[in-house]
Z-matrix of the N, CA and C atoms (Angstrom, degrees):
N
C 1 1.461
C 2 1.521 1 111.83
N 3 1.335 2 116.66 1 -36.92
C 4 1.461 3 118.91 2 -174.99
C 5 1.523 4 112.85 3 -90.38
N 6 1.315 5 118.31 4 11.45
C 7 1.463 6 121.51 5 177.77
C 8 1.526 7 109.30 6 -86.74
N 9 1.318 8 114.91 7 65.96
C 10 1.461 9 121.78 8 -179.65
C 11 1.522 10 108.33 9 -98.99
N 12 1.321 11 117.28 10 124.67
C 13 1.453 12 122.19 11 -178.64
C 14 1.523 13 110.47 12 -133.71
N 15 1.314 14 115.79 13 170.20
C 16 1.462 15 123.04 14 175.05
C 17 1.531 16 111.81 15 51.62
N 18 1.325 17 115.84 16 50.88
C 19 1.462 18 121.65 17 178.87
C 20 1.526 19 109.17 18 -76.95
N 21 1.312 20 116.52 19 122.38
C 22 1.467 21 122.28 20 -175.39
C 23 1.519 22 110.02 21 -132.91
N 24 1.316 23 117.23 22 132.94
C 25 1.458 24 122.14 23 178.54
C 26 1.528 25 110.31 24 -101.09
N 27 1.333 26 115.35 25 133.21
C 28 1.462 27 121.55 26 178.14
C 29 1.527 28 109.26 27 -138.07
N 30 1.317 29 118.49 28 159.82
C 31 1.465 30 120.47 29 175.29
C 32 1.522 31 110.63 30 -60.54
N 33 1.340 32 116.62 31 151.29
C 34 1.454 33 121.90 32 -179.20
C 35 1.521 34 111.45 33 -60.58
N 36 1.321 35 116.00 34 128.99
C 37 1.452 36 121.89 35 172.89
C 38 1.527 37 108.05 36 -98.25
N 39 1.300 38 118.17 37 -176.33
C 40 1.458 39 121.75 38 178.31
C 41 1.521 40 109.92 39 -59.39
N 42 1.322 41 116.20 40 132.91
C 43 1.464 42 121.30 41 -175.94
C 44 1.518 43 110.74 42 -127.78
N 45 1.344 44 115.89 43 142.68
C 46 1.465 45 120.59 44 174.98
C 47 1.529 46 110.87 45 -90.71
N 48 1.338 47 117.40 46 -5.54
C 49 1.457 48 120.90 47 -175.76
C 50 1.520 49 113.62 48 -103.85
N 51 1.315 50 118.10 49 -26.73
C 52 1.460 51 119.20 50 -179.14
C 53 1.523 52 111.09 51 -147.80
N 54 1.337 53 113.55 52 152.04
C 55 1.454 54 121.02 53 178.05
C 56 1.529 55 108.07 54 -131.79
N 57 1.338 56 117.56 55 120.85
C 58 1.462 57 120.34 56 179.21
C 59 1.521 58 112.26 57 -84.17
N 60 1.335 59 115.74 58 143.96
C 61 1.457 60 122.35 59 178.02
C 62 1.522 61 109.33 60 -142.15
N 63 1.327 62 115.52 61 162.47
C 64 1.457 63 121.53 62 165.64
C 65 1.522 64 106.94 63 -119.03
N 66 1.323 65 117.01 64 124.95
C 67 1.459 66 121.70 65 177.56
C 68 1.525 67 109.02 66 -96.08
N 69 1.326 68 115.74 67 129.70
C 70 1.451 69 122.15 68 174.88
C 71 1.525 70 107.61 69 -107.44
N 72 1.332 71 117.18 70 130.91
C 73 1.454 72 119.09 71 -178.23
C 74 1.525 73 110.24 72 -156.29
N 75 1.316 74 115.33 73 165.91
C 76 1.461 75 121.35 74 177.50
C 77 1.521 76 108.39 75 -117.14
N 78 1.332 77 115.53 76 125.73
C 79 1.467 78 121.20 77 -179.24
C 80 1.527 79 108.86 78 -125.05
N 81 1.328 80 115.40 79 121.06
C 82 1.467 81 121.23 80 -178.24
C 83 1.526 82 111.35 81 52.60
N 84 1.340 83 114.78 82 39.37
C 85 1.458 84 120.03 83 176.85
C 86 1.512 85 115.30 84 82.29
N 87 1.332 86 117.85 85 -0.52
C 88 1.458 87 121.66 86 -179.19
C 89 1.519 88 110.15 87 -108.23
N 90 1.336 89 116.18 88 128.35
C 91 1.458 90 120.85 89 177.92
C 92 1.530 91 109.95 90 -74.08
N 93 1.323 92 115.53 91 132.90
C 94 1.461 93 120.46 92 -176.68
C 95 1.524 94 110.32 93 -138.56
N 96 1.329 95 116.02 94 163.01
C 97 1.472 96 121.78 95 173.74
C 98 1.521 97 108.25 96 -135.40
N 99 1.331 98 115.00 97 155.50
C 100 1.469 99 120.05 98 177.58
C 101 1.521 100 108.44 99 -149.68
N 102 1.334 101 115.95 100 129.05
C 103 1.464 102 120.79 101 176.39
C 104 1.519 103 109.19 102 -84.94
N 105 1.311 104 116.50 103 134.25
C 106 1.462 105 120.01 104 -176.68
C 107 1.525 106 111.51 105 -148.68
N 108 1.312 107 114.44 106 172.42
C 109 1.463 108 122.58 107 -179.39
C 110 1.521 109 109.43 108 -129.50
N 111 1.314 110 116.84 109 148.00
C 112 1.463 111 119.59 110 165.96
C 113 1.525 112 106.99 111 -106.56
N 114 1.314 113 115.43 112 130.40
C 115 1.462 114 121.97 113 -178.95
C 116 1.524 115 109.03 114 -134.69
N 117 1.339 116 116.68 115 170.41
C 118 1.456 117 120.85 116 178.02
C 119 1.531 118 110.35 117 -69.39
N 120 1.333 119 116.06 118 148.49
C 121 1.455 120 120.16 119 166.47
C 122 1.529 121 108.11 120 -69.52
N 123 1.330 122 116.77 121 172.96
C 124 1.465 123 118.95 122 -174.90
C 125 1.527 124 111.59 123 -149.93
N 126 1.320 125 114.17 124 168.88
C 127 1.463 126 122.17 125 173.21
C 128 1.524 127 108.68 126 -124.93
N 129 1.320 128 116.50 127 154.12
C 130 1.463 129 122.35 128 176.31
C 131 1.519 130 108.09 129 -141.26
N 132 1.334 131 116.10 130 147.46
C 133 1.459 132 119.77 131 -174.13
C 134 1.525 133 111.56 132 -129.41
N 135 1.337 134 115.77 133 123.88
C 136 1.470 135 121.21 134 169.28
C 137 1.517 136 105.88 135 -80.48
N 138 1.311 137 117.25 136 108.71
C 139 1.464 138 121.49 137 -173.80
C 140 1.523 139 109.39 138 -106.74
N 141 1.345 140 115.24 139 121.44
C 142 1.467 141 120.29 140 -176.19
C 143 1.520 142 110.25 141 -123.79
N 144 1.335 143 115.50 142 120.89
C 145 1.467 144 121.44 143 178.55
C 146 1.529 145 108.48 144 -88.39
N 147 1.339 146 115.76 145 110.17
C 148 1.463 147 120.55 146 -175.66
C 149 1.523 148 112.10 147 -80.09
N 150 1.332 149 117.48 148 -13.86
C 151 1.459 150 120.00 149 177.41
C 152 1.520 151 111.16 150 -67.84
N 153 1.337 152 115.17 151 -43.73
C 154 1.465 153 120.17 152 -176.42
C 155 1.530 154 113.07 153 -118.68
N 156 1.331 155 116.40 154 9.03
C 157 1.466 156 121.61 155 177.27
C 158 1.531 157 112.50 156 53.08
N 159 1.331 158 114.75 157 55.65
C 160 1.460 159 120.31 158 177.11
C 161 1.523 160 110.13 159 -132.54
N 162 1.304 161 115.59 160 148.12
C 163 1.448 162 122.52 161 172.19
C 164 1.526 163 108.30 162 -88.84
N 165 1.310 164 115.87 163 145.23
C 166 1.462 165 120.58 164 -176.10
C 167 1.526 166 108.83 165 -115.50
N 168 1.336 167 114.44 166 122.20
C 169 1.453 168 121.28 167 -178.34
C 170 1.526 169 110.09 168 -123.55
N 171 1.314 170 114.95 169 178.46
C 172 1.464 171 120.32 170 174.64
C 173 1.520 172 109.24 171 -129.51
N 174 1.317 173 115.03 172 149.04
C 175 1.459 174 121.81 173 172.46
C 176 1.523 175 108.53 174 -114.18
N 177 1.340 176 115.81 175 137.36
C 178 1.450 177 120.56 176 179.34
C 179 1.523 178 110.24 177 -143.37
N 180 1.313 179 116.21 178 153.21
C 181 1.459 180 120.49 179 171.14
C 182 1.516 181 107.67 180 -82.21
N 183 1.318 182 116.15 181 122.25
C 184 1.450 183 121.88 182 -178.76
C 185 1.534 184 109.07 183 -111.90
N 186 1.332 185 117.66 184 107.32
C 187 1.468 186 120.77 185 -178.39
C 188 1.521 187 113.81 186 -54.17
N 189 1.338 188 117.69 187 -39.10
C 190 1.467 189 119.81 188 -178.87
C 191 1.526 190 111.43 189 -64.99
N 192 1.328 191 116.59 190 -38.90
C 193 1.465 192 120.66 191 177.82
C 194 1.523 193 109.82 192 -67.24
N 195 1.319 194 115.77 193 -42.52
C 196 1.463 195 120.84 194 178.74
C 197 1.526 196 110.39 195 -59.94
N 198 1.315 197 116.76 196 -48.36
C 199 1.462 198 121.09 197 -179.60
C 200 1.524 199 111.17 198 -62.93
N 201 1.336 200 116.47 199 -36.17
C 202 1.457 201 120.50 200 -179.39
C 203 1.515 202 113.64 201 -63.27
N 204 1.329 203 116.65 202 -21.73
C 205 1.457 204 120.96 203 179.13
C 206 1.514 205 114.06 204 -90.24
N 207 1.324 206 116.60 205 3.42
C 208 1.464 207 121.66 206 -178.96
C 209 1.526 208 109.08 207 -107.92
N 210 1.344 209 118.97 208 127.27
C 211 1.464 210 120.50 209 179.01
C 212 1.526 211 111.01 210 -55.06
N 213 1.324 212 115.81 211 140.98
C 214 1.463 213 120.23 212 -174.84
C 215 1.524 214 112.59 213 -56.62
N 216 1.316 215 117.31 214 -36.40
C 217 1.458 216 120.27 215 -177.95
C 218 1.533 217 112.44 216 -68.26
N 219 1.336 218 116.22 217 -15.62
C 220 1.464 219 119.67 218 179.96
C 221 1.521 220 112.21 219 -106.93
N 222 1.328 221 116.42 220 9.03
C 223 1.466 222 119.89 221 176.62
C 224 1.524 223 109.17 222 -85.90
N 225 1.315 224 114.38 223 63.13
C 226 1.454 225 121.12 224 178.82
C 227 1.522 226 109.49 225 -81.13
N 228 1.295 227 116.94 226 -178.07
C 229 1.467 228 120.07 227 -177.62
C 230 1.526 229 112.46 228 -54.65
N 231 1.336 230 116.20 229 -44.33
C 232 1.462 231 120.77 230 -179.58
C 233 1.517 232 109.59 231 -113.41
N 234 1.333 233 116.87 232 128.20
C 235 1.462 234 122.51 233 -178.14
C 236 1.527 235 109.86 234 -92.85
N 237 1.328 236 116.35 235 135.22
C 238 1.460 237 122.26 236 177.80
C 239 1.536 238 108.87 237 -80.48
N 240 1.324 239 117.03 238 102.16
C 241 1.469 240 121.05 239 -176.74
C 242 1.523 241 113.39 240 -75.67
N 243 1.323 242 116.92 241 -10.88
C 244 1.469 243 118.74 242 174.11
C 245 1.529 244 109.86 243 -79.87
N 246 1.332 245 115.62 244 -35.15
C 247 1.461 246 120.03 245 177.38
C 248 1.519 247 111.24 246 -78.98
N 249 1.330 248 115.44 247 -36.01
C 250 1.462 249 121.11 248 179.33
C 251 1.525 250 108.76 249 -121.19
N 252 1.339 251 117.14 250 87.88
C 253 1.468 252 121.03 251 -175.07
C 254 1.525 253 112.65 252 -63.90
N 255 1.317 254 117.20 253 143.21
C 256 1.474 255 122.10 254 -178.46
C 257 1.524 256 114.09 255 -59.44
N 258 1.342 257 117.92 256 -22.18
C 259 1.459 258 120.38 257 -179.62
C 260 1.521 259 112.41 258 -56.69
N 261 1.329 260 116.60 259 -26.26
C 262 1.465 261 120.06 260 -178.68
C 263 1.526 262 112.11 261 -70.41
N 264 1.336 263 116.73 262 -11.32
C 265 1.452 264 120.95 263 179.33
C 266 1.516 265 113.92 264 -106.90
N 267 1.333 266 117.29 265 9.01
C 268 1.466 267 121.01 266 -179.54
C 269 1.528 268 109.39 267 -95.71
N 270 1.311 269 116.15 268 120.55
C 271 1.458 270 121.57 269 -175.56
C 272 1.520 271 112.24 270 -110.64
N 273 1.318 272 115.86 271 154.37
C 274 1.463 273 123.00 272 172.67
C 275 1.514 274 107.39 273 -99.20
N 276 1.328 275 117.73 274 124.66
C 277 1.458 276 121.36 275 -173.22
C 278 1.525 277 111.37 276 -139.42
N 279 1.331 278 114.64 277 168.00
C 280 1.460 279 120.50 278 167.99
C 281 1.521 280 108.70 279 -73.46
N 282 1.313 281 116.33 280 154.60
C 283 1.459 282 120.79 281 167.95
C 284 1.524 283 106.63 282 -58.67
N 285 1.337 284 117.08 283 130.68
C 286 1.462 285 119.63 284 -174.24
C 287 1.523 286 110.36 285 -157.94
N 288 1.328 287 115.56 286 168.27
C 289 1.452 288 119.98 287 177.82
C 290 1.512 289 111.24 288 -168.83
N 291 1.332 290 115.79 289 161.62
C 292 1.461 291 120.15 290 -179.29
C 293 1.526 292 111.02 291 -81.88
N 294 1.313 293 115.07 292 156.53
C 295 1.465 294 121.74 293 177.72
C 296 1.535 295 107.38 294 -94.37
N 297 1.324 296 115.37 295 97.09
C 298 1.466 297 120.09 296 -177.58
C 299 1.527 298 112.17 297 -136.76
N 300 1.346 299 116.27 298 20.68
C 301 1.458 300 120.79 299 -179.62
C 302 1.518 301 110.21 300 -131.30
N 303 1.312 302 116.41 301 156.88
C 304 1.457 303 121.78 302 178.67
C 305 1.532 304 109.58 303 -81.26
N 306 1.315 305 115.12 304 67.91
C 307 1.461 306 123.22 305 -178.15
C 308 1.520 307 107.96 306 -139.35
N 309 1.328 308 116.59 307 161.48
C 310 1.457 309 119.37 308 174.49
C 311 1.527 310 108.82 309 -69.64
N 312 1.317 311 115.30 310 160.09
C 313 1.464 312 119.08 311 178.51
C 314 1.528 313 111.10 312 -60.61
N 315 1.328 314 116.29 313 -37.39
C 316 1.463 315 120.19 314 179.57
C 317 1.529 316 111.50 315 -66.33
N 318 1.322 317 116.37 316 -37.63
C 319 1.469 318 120.27 317 177.49
C 320 1.520 319 110.96 318 -66.66
N 321 1.324 320 116.34 319 -40.79
C 322 1.464 321 119.73 320 177.89
C 323 1.526 322 110.19 321 -64.63
N 324 1.332 323 116.87 322 -41.21
C 325 1.461 324 120.96 323 179.34
C 326 1.532 325 110.83 324 -62.08
N 327 1.335 326 117.07 325 -43.88
C 328 1.468 327 120.77 326 179.02
C 329 1.520 328 110.79 327 -63.09
N 330 1.317 329 116.91 328 -39.37
C 331 1.464 330 121.18 329 178.42
C 332 1.531 331 111.10 330 -64.36
N 333 1.323 332 117.03 331 -40.04
C 334 1.457 333 120.65 332 178.90
C 335 1.524 334 111.54 333 -65.65
N 336 1.323 335 116.94 334 -38.19
C 337 1.464 336 120.69 335 177.95
C 338 1.528 337 110.43 336 -60.87
N 339 1.322 338 116.61 337 -40.74
C 340 1.464 339 120.63 338 178.53
C 341 1.517 340 110.88 339 -68.08
N 342 1.319 341 116.61 340 -49.05
C 343 1.464 342 120.33 341 -174.79
C 344 1.522 343 112.75 342 -68.12
N 345 1.313 344 116.82 343 -42.28
C 346 1.462 345 119.40 344 -174.73
C 347 1.522 346 113.49 345 -88.08
N 348 1.346 347 116.56 346 -38.06
C 349 1.468 348 119.44 347 -173.19
C 350 1.521 349 114.32 348 -114.11
N 351 1.327 350 117.88 349 -12.46
C 352 1.461 351 120.73 350 173.84
C 353 1.512 352 116.31 351 86.75
N 354 1.336 353 118.77 352 12.24
C 355 1.463 354 121.66 353 -179.74
C 356 1.529 355 110.15 354 -103.23
N 357 1.321 356 116.01 355 132.71
C 358 1.457 357 121.83 356 177.20
C 359 1.515 358 108.74 357 -89.50
N 360 1.328 359 116.65 358 111.79
C 361 1.461 360 121.39 359 -178.96
C 362 1.525 361 109.49 360 -128.43
N 363 1.317 362 115.95 361 157.71
C 364 1.452 363 121.43 362 177.57
C 365 1.533 364 109.47 363 -90.47
N 366 1.307 365 115.40 364 149.70
C 367 1.457 366 120.02 365 -178.83
C 368 1.532 367 111.27 366 -59.68
N 369 1.354 368 116.79 367 -34.75
C 370 1.468 369 119.29 368 -177.58
C 371 1.532 370 113.01 369 -74.87
N 372 1.330 371 117.08 370 -2.37
C 373 1.467 372 119.98 371 175.82
C 374 1.527 373 111.38 372 -85.90
N 375 1.326 374 116.32 373 -6.27
C 376 1.456 375 121.12 374 179.41
C 377 1.529 376 110.10 375 -80.24
N 378 1.313 377 116.78 376 119.26
C 379 1.459 378 121.85 377 178.53
C 380 1.535 379 108.16 378 -105.37
N 381 1.318 380 115.39 379 116.05
C 382 1.460 381 119.46 380 -174.53
C 383 1.527 382 111.98 381 -64.30
N 384 1.326 383 114.96 382 134.25
C 385 1.463 384 121.51 383 175.11
C 386 1.523 385 109.61 384 -96.74
N 387 1.341 386 116.33 385 -56.09
C 388 1.466 387 119.85 386 -178.52
C 389 1.526 388 110.41 387 -171.90
N 390 1.318 389 115.16 388 160.85
C 391 1.458 390 121.93 389 167.95
C 392 1.520 391 106.80 390 -116.23
N 393 1.318 392 117.11 391 139.26
C 394 1.463 393 121.23 392 -175.84
C 395 1.525 394 109.28 393 -152.92
N 396 1.317 395 115.14 394 163.74
C 397 1.457 396 121.08 395 179.93
C 398 1.527 397 110.22 396 -89.17
N 399 1.316 398 115.64 397 135.54
C 400 1.462 399 120.44 398 176.11
C 401 1.516 400 109.24 399 -117.56
N 402 1.320 401 116.59 400 155.81
C 403 1.451 402 120.61 401 -179.35
C 404 1.511 403 112.66 402 57.06
N 405 1.347 404 117.21 403 48.32
C 406 1.463 405 120.19 404 -172.08
C 407 1.529 406 112.85 405 -64.50
N 408 1.315 407 117.49 406 -20.94
C 409 1.458 408 119.29 407 178.94
C 410 1.507 409 114.14 408 -85.19
N 411 1.347 410 116.02 409 -15.10
C 412 1.467 411 118.58 410 -176.12
C 413 1.519 412 114.12 411 -128.85
N 414 1.328 413 118.35 412 -40.49
C 415 1.465 414 119.17 413 -173.09
C 416 1.522 415 114.43 414 -123.45
N 417 1.323 416 118.37 415 -39.67
C 418 1.460 417 121.16 416 -178.78
C 419 1.517 418 113.88 417 66.13
N 420 1.333 419 117.30 418 24.73
C 421 1.464 420 120.45 419 -179.20
C 422 1.524 421 110.56 420 -70.71
N 423 1.332 422 115.93 421 161.71
C 424 1.463 423 121.68 422 -178.64
C 425 1.528 424 110.12 423 -100.55
N 426 1.319 425 115.65 424 128.20
C 427 1.460 426 120.39 425 170.70
C 428 1.524 427 108.05 426 -113.34
N 429 1.323 428 115.98 427 135.02
C 430 1.465 429 121.72 428 176.77
C 431 1.518 430 108.02 429 -114.06
N 432 1.322 431 116.55 430 126.71
C 433 1.461 432 119.92 431 -178.05
C 434 1.522 433 111.36 432 -108.57
N 435 1.331 434 114.28 433 151.58
C 436 1.464 435 122.16 434 -178.34
C 437 1.525 436 109.96 435 -132.96
N 438 1.330 437 114.26 436 157.60
C 439 1.462 438 121.44 437 171.77
C 440 1.512 439 107.91 438 -111.74
N 441 1.333 440 116.42 439 133.88
C 442 1.468 441 120.67 440 -177.87
C 443 1.526 442 109.94 441 -143.33
N 444 1.322 443 115.78 442 130.56
C 445 1.464 444 121.17 443 176.68
C 446 1.523 445 110.26 444 -100.22
N 447 1.331 446 116.03 445 138.53
C 448 1.465 447 121.72 446 179.17
C 449 1.524 448 109.10 447 -131.18
N 450 1.339 449 115.14 448 167.37
C 451 1.463 450 122.00 449 174.97
C 452 1.524 451 108.50 450 -125.21
N 453 1.313 452 115.79 451 166.56
C 454 1.467 453 119.68 452 177.68
C 455 1.525 454 111.72 453 -59.49
N 456 1.324 455 117.36 454 -32.71
C 457 1.468 456 121.02 455 -179.20
C 458 1.528 457 112.45 456 -65.79
N 459 1.311 458 116.64 457 -18.32
C 460 1.465 459 120.54 458 -178.64
C 461 1.528 460 112.59 459 -88.35
N 462 1.320 461 116.86 460 -2.73
C 463 1.463 462 121.58 461 179.89
C 464 1.523 463 108.88 462 -79.60
N 465 1.335 464 117.62 463 116.18
C 466 1.469 465 121.26 464 -176.06
C 467 1.525 466 113.36 465 -116.88
N 468 1.334 467 117.37 466 -19.30
C 469 1.463 468 120.93 467 175.70
C 470 1.528 469 108.66 468 -140.86
N 471 1.323 470 116.24 469 174.49
C 472 1.459 471 120.60 470 177.85
C 473 1.522 472 112.23 471 -80.39
N 474 1.327 473 116.61 472 -11.35
C 475 1.457 474 119.28 473 -177.04
C 476 1.521 475 110.34 474 74.61
N 477 1.308 476 116.02 475 -152.12
C 478 1.462 477 119.60 476 178.92
C 479 1.503 478 114.80 477 99.07
N 480 1.345 479 117.55 478 3.50
C 481 1.455 480 120.15 479 177.54
C 482 1.512 481 113.28 480 91.76
N 483 1.312 482 115.90 481 179.85
C 484 1.464 483 122.67 482 -179.17
C 485 1.526 484 109.56 483 -126.07
N 486 1.332 485 114.77 484 163.60
C 487 1.461 486 122.58 485 179.31
C 488 1.527 487 110.38 486 52.93
N 489 1.342 488 117.50 487 -120.85
C 490 1.469 489 118.67 488 -174.36
C 491 1.529 490 113.09 489 -95.31
N 492 1.330 491 117.57 490 13.07
C 493 1.467 492 119.94 491 177.50
C 494 1.524 493 110.44 492 -69.44
N 495 1.323 494 116.19 493 143.50
C 496 1.468 495 122.43 494 174.22
C 497 1.517 496 106.72 495 -126.02
N 498 1.322 497 116.12 496 100.66
C 499 1.453 498 122.53 497 -173.57
C 500 1.525 499 109.97 498 -127.99
N 501 1.311 500 116.32 499 133.97
C 502 1.465 501 122.26 500 175.72
C 503 1.521 502 109.35 501 -104.62
N 504 1.325 503 116.98 502 127.66
C 505 1.466 504 121.38 503 177.91
C 506 1.525 505 108.48 504 -85.07
N 507 1.322 506 116.17 505 131.30
C 508 1.462 507 122.12 506 -176.32
C 509 1.519 508 109.64 507 -124.98
N 510 1.319 509 117.21 508 132.99
C 511 1.462 510 122.59 509 175.77
C 512 1.523 511 109.55 510 -110.74
N 513 1.328 512 115.97 511 136.37
C 514 1.465 513 120.89 512 179.82
C 515 1.521 514 109.99 513 -139.02
N 516 1.312 515 116.56 514 140.27
C 517 1.459 516 120.77 515 173.60
C 518 1.526 517 108.78 516 -74.30
N 519 1.328 518 115.68 517 166.24
C 520 1.458 519 119.86 518 178.07
C 521 1.528 520 110.33 519 -59.13
N 522 1.317 521 116.92 520 -40.82
C 523 1.462 522 121.00 521 -180.00
C 524 1.532 523 110.88 522 -63.65
N 525 1.318 524 117.00 523 -40.21
C 526 1.465 525 120.58 524 178.32
C 527 1.526 526 111.08 525 -66.19
N 528 1.324 527 116.40 526 -38.50
C 529 1.461 528 120.24 527 179.01
C 530 1.528 529 110.76 528 -67.28
N 531 1.320 530 116.92 529 -42.23
C 532 1.463 531 120.41 530 178.20
C 533 1.528 532 110.66 531 -60.08
N 534 1.320 533 116.43 532 -42.42
C 535 1.462 534 120.73 533 178.32
C 536 1.526 535 110.65 534 -64.22
N 537 1.320 536 116.36 535 -41.87
C 538 1.461 537 121.11 536 179.11
C 539 1.526 538 110.62 537 -62.94
N 540 1.331 539 116.66 538 -42.91
C 541 1.463 540 121.41 539 -178.00
C 542 1.533 541 111.72 540 -66.70
N 543 1.313 542 117.83 541 -24.53
C 544 1.459 543 121.69 542 -176.53
C 545 1.523 544 113.15 543 -90.83
N 546 1.327 545 117.52 544 6.45
C 547 1.453 546 120.71 545 176.91
C 548 1.530 547 110.00 546 -69.54
N 549 1.314 548 114.91 547 157.93
C 550 1.460 549 119.88 548 176.39
C 551 1.524 550 111.20 549 -71.25
N 552 1.322 551 116.84 550 -34.07
C 553 1.464 552 121.93 551 179.52
C 554 1.529 553 108.10 552 -125.68
N 555 1.327 554 116.59 553 112.32
C 556 1.460 555 122.25 554 -178.08
C 557 1.525 556 108.53 555 -106.86
N 558 1.320 557 116.55 556 117.24
C 559 1.463 558 121.00 557 -176.50
C 560 1.530 559 109.72 558 -87.36
N 561 1.330 560 114.52 559 64.43
C 562 1.463 561 122.78 560 -179.27
C 563 1.529 562 108.09 561 -147.52
N 564 1.343 563 117.45 562 156.28
C 565 1.464 564 119.80 563 179.21
C 566 1.530 565 112.31 564 -76.25
N 567 1.339 566 117.49 565 162.08
C 568 1.472 567 120.84 566 179.48
C 569 1.524 568 113.12 567 -56.50
N 570 1.341 569 118.37 568 -34.46
C 571 1.462 570 120.43 569 179.84
C 572 1.531 571 111.37 570 -62.61
N 573 1.329 572 116.88 571 -33.51
C 574 1.466 573 121.28 572 175.53
C 575 1.522 574 109.44 573 -62.47
N 576 1.329 575 116.40 574 -48.25
C 577 1.461 576 120.93 575 -178.56
C 578 1.523 577 111.27 576 -61.23
N 579 1.335 578 116.53 577 -43.66
C 580 1.461 579 120.34 578 179.19
C 581 1.519 580 111.50 579 -61.82
N 582 1.328 581 116.29 580 -49.97
C 583 1.464 582 119.79 581 -174.36
C 584 1.517 583 113.19 582 -70.28
N 585 1.319 584 117.60 583 -36.00
C 586 1.465 585 118.62 584 176.94
C 587 1.524 586 110.57 585 -71.41
N 588 1.320 587 117.29 586 -34.43
C 589 1.468 588 119.55 587 173.78
C 590 1.521 589 110.50 588 -62.33
N 591 1.347 590 116.24 589 -40.20
C 592 1.465 591 120.48 590 176.15
C 593 1.516 592 110.32 591 -61.10
N 594 1.321 593 117.05 592 -45.15
C 595 1.468 594 121.68 593 -179.34
C 596 1.530 595 110.62 594 -61.14
N 597 1.328 596 116.94 595 -47.42
C 598 1.458 597 120.16 596 -178.52
C 599 1.526 598 111.10 597 -62.98
N 600 1.322 599 116.56 598 -40.79
C 601 1.456 600 120.58 599 -177.68
C 602 1.521 601 112.95 600 -73.00
N 603 1.338 602 116.98 601 -40.16
C 604 1.458 603 121.26 602 -172.21
C 605 1.521 604 115.32 603 -97.69
N 606 1.317 605 117.95 604 -19.71
C 607 1.459 606 120.68 605 -177.83
C 608 1.522 607 113.62 606 -116.14
N 609 1.305 608 117.12 607 -35.67
C 610 1.470 609 119.83 608 -177.01
C 611 1.511 610 111.49 609 -91.81
N 612 1.330 611 116.39 610 -61.34
C 613 1.461 612 118.72 611 -176.06
C 614 1.521 613 112.37 612 -69.29
N 615 1.335 614 116.80 613 -29.98
C 616 1.456 615 120.45 614 -177.27
C 617 1.531 616 111.45 615 -79.42
N 618 1.338 617 116.34 616 -41.95
C 619 1.468 618 119.75 617 -175.90
C 620 1.520 619 113.34 618 -112.56
N 621 1.331 620 115.93 619 -1.80
C 622 1.469 621 120.98 620 177.24
C 623 1.522 622 111.89 621 56.51
N 624 1.329 623 116.49 622 55.00
C 625 1.474 624 120.68 623 176.98
C 626 1.510 625 110.04 624 -59.37
């Protein structure tokens, strides 16, 4: 996963995933502008294996995170990957995916669990946690999160994503997750922090899993 080479920055070309805009508006009599993006909404799943009492996550290389760790003055056309190792762009996340199909959110969530983590689950096993806005400064898209319990018997593939996705499936005990969450620097998105906090509060501390 971390064998990332030949990193090159270029101006944005036509994209099927995001569209940039500038909004012009007047607020309290003052003319203002704001640069923003429209992106797909998404789903995320807190996946808990009750057979072995582990949470199941994914690791991915995130170019935006990688770029964010490079000083702006050194974001030249070609990035020196020896000076800035790709590991700095690998994040720990919930199983998740964009909403880009004519399916219910629960069906999309179940499909993502199969593709990314290898567990065959039914859409009705998805228990909604919350819907919230992500990227409020740039996109304001909606992410809906779910809680889903699985067993070892439901594992049908190794997961890892489809097509050109490169995803590592990671299992962590509750104790390992608590330790990870208490780090000074957590290489995960805010939605991960929110949903794992929900899990700890509502499933672990409340029912003592």
